[in-house]
C-alpha positions as CSV (number, residue, x, y, z in Angstrom):
1,M,-4.6,10.0,-21.4
2,M,-5.1,8.4,-24.8
3,T,-8.5,7.6,-26.2
4,I,-9.1,4.3,-28.0
5,E,-9.3,6.2,-31.2
6,E,-5.9,7.9,-30.6
7,A,-4.5,4.5,-29.7
8,Q,-5.7,3.0,-33.1
9,K,-4.1,6.0,-35.0
10,T,-0.9,5.8,-33.0
11,V,-0.5,2.1,-33.7
12,D,-1.3,2.7,-37.4
13,D,1.2,5.5,-37.6
14,W,3.8,3.3,-36.0
15,I,3.2,0.5,-38.4
16,K,3.5,2.7,-41.4
17,K,6.7,4.3,-40.0
18,Y,8.6,1.3,-38.5
19,G,6.7,-1.8,-39.2
20,V,6.8,-1.6,-43.1
21,R,3.3,-3.1,-43.2
22,Y,0.8,-5.0,-41.0
23,F,1.3,-8.7,-40.8
24,S,-1.6,-10.7,-42.3
25,E,-4.8,-10.9,-40.2
26,L,-4.3,-14.5,-39.7
27,T,-0.7,-14.0,-38.5
28,N,-1.9,-11.3,-36.1
29,M,-4.5,-13.5,-34.8
30,T,-2.0,-16.2,-34.1
31,I,0.3,-13.5,-32.5
32,L,-2.7,-12.3,-30.4
33,T,-3.2,-15.9,-29.1
34,E,0.5,-16.2,-28.3
35,E,0.4,-12.8,-26.4
36,V,-2.7,-14.0,-24.4
37,G,-0.8,-17.1,-23.5
38,E,2.1,-15.0,-22.2
39,L,-0.3,-13.0,-20.1
40,A,-2.0,-16.1,-18.9
41,R,1.4,-17.5,-17.8
42,I,2.1,-14.5,-15.6
43,M,-1.4,-14.4,-14.2
44,A,-1.2,-18.0,-13.3
45,R,2.1,-17.5,-11.5
46,T,1.2,-14.2,-9.8
47,Y,-2.4,-15.0,-8.8
48,G,-2.7,-18.8,-9.2
49,D,-1.0,-21.8,-7.7
50,Q,2.0,-22.1,-10.1
51,S,5.4,-20.9,-8.9
52,F,7.7,-18.6,-11.0
53,K,10.4,-20.0,-13.2
54,K,13.5,-17.9,-13.6
55,S,12.5,-17.0,-17.1
56,D,9.1,-15.7,-15.8
57,L,10.7,-13.3,-13.4
58,E,11.7,-10.8,-16.2
59,K,8.0,-10.7,-17.4
60,N,6.0,-7.6,-16.6
61,L,2.2,-7.9,-16.2
62,A,1.4,-4.4,-17.6
63,D,3.8,-5.0,-20.6
64,E,2.1,-8.3,-21.4
65,M,-1.3,-6.6,-21.3
66,A,0.0,-3.9,-23.6
67,D,1.2,-6.5,-26.0
68,V,-2.3,-8.0,-26.1
69,L,-3.9,-4.6,-26.7
70,W,-1.3,-3.7,-29.4
71,V,-2.1,-6.7,-31.5
72,L,-5.9,-6.4,-30.9
73,I,-5.6,-2.7,-32.1
74,C,-3.6,-4.0,-35.2
75,L,-6.5,-6.5,-36.0
76,A,-9.1,-3.7,-35.5
77,N,-7.2,-1.4,-37.9
78,Q,-6.8,-4.1,-40.5
79,T,-10.4,-5.2,-40.5
80,G,-11.9,-1.6,-40.3
81,V,-13.3,-1.9,-36.7
82,D,-13.7,1.3,-34.8
83,L,-13.0,0.0,-31.3
84,T,-14.5,3.0,-29.6
85,T,-17.9,2.3,-31.2
86,A,-17.5,-1.5,-30.8
87,L,-16.9,-1.1,-27.1
88,K,-19.7,1.3,-26.5
89,Q,-22.1,-1.2,-28.4
90,N,-20.7,-4.1,-26.4
91,I,-21.3,-2.3,-23.1
92,E,-24.9,-1.5,-24.1
93,K,-25.4,-5.1,-25.2
94,K,-24.1,-6.4,-21.8
95,T,-26.2,-3.8,-19.8
96,N,-29.4,-4.8,-21.6
97,R,-28.7,-8.6,-21.3
98,D,-27.1,-8.6,-17.8
99,K,-28.4,-5.6,-15.8
100,D,-30.3,-7.9,-13.3
101,R,-28.5,-11.1,-13.7
102,H,-25.3,-10.2,-11.7
103,L,-27.2,-8.2,-9.1
104,N,-29.4,-11.3,-8.3
105,N,-26.5,-13.7,-8.3
106,N,-26.0,-14.9,-4.7
107,K,-22.5,-16.2,-5.5
108,L,-21.4,-12.5,-6.1
109,V,-23.0,-11.1,-2.9
C-alpha cells in the first residue's frame, strides 16, 4: 500500500529523475482536463449508452484513473498542497455539511 504522502513523494522523485521538470501549473491543469476527458470517454462507453470505437478498446479504466491521479498529484506538489491534510479536511467538511442530508434523501433509499 502507498499513502498519499508517499505518492506525492514518488511522483516528485520521478519528475526530478525522468521528467526534467514539472510542466507549468497551467499546462498541468490543461493536461488534467484532458485526462479527465479520457476517463469520461471510457466511463461513457463502459457504463453509459455509447458503444466502443476500435480506438477505445485499448483503453484501460484503471490506467485512465491513474493518469488523472498522477496529474493531480503533480499540481498538488507544484502548489504546495499536502493532499493527505486536504483530503482529511475535505472529509470533515462534507461530514459536517452532509451528515444528515444523504440519510434523509428518499431518492437514495
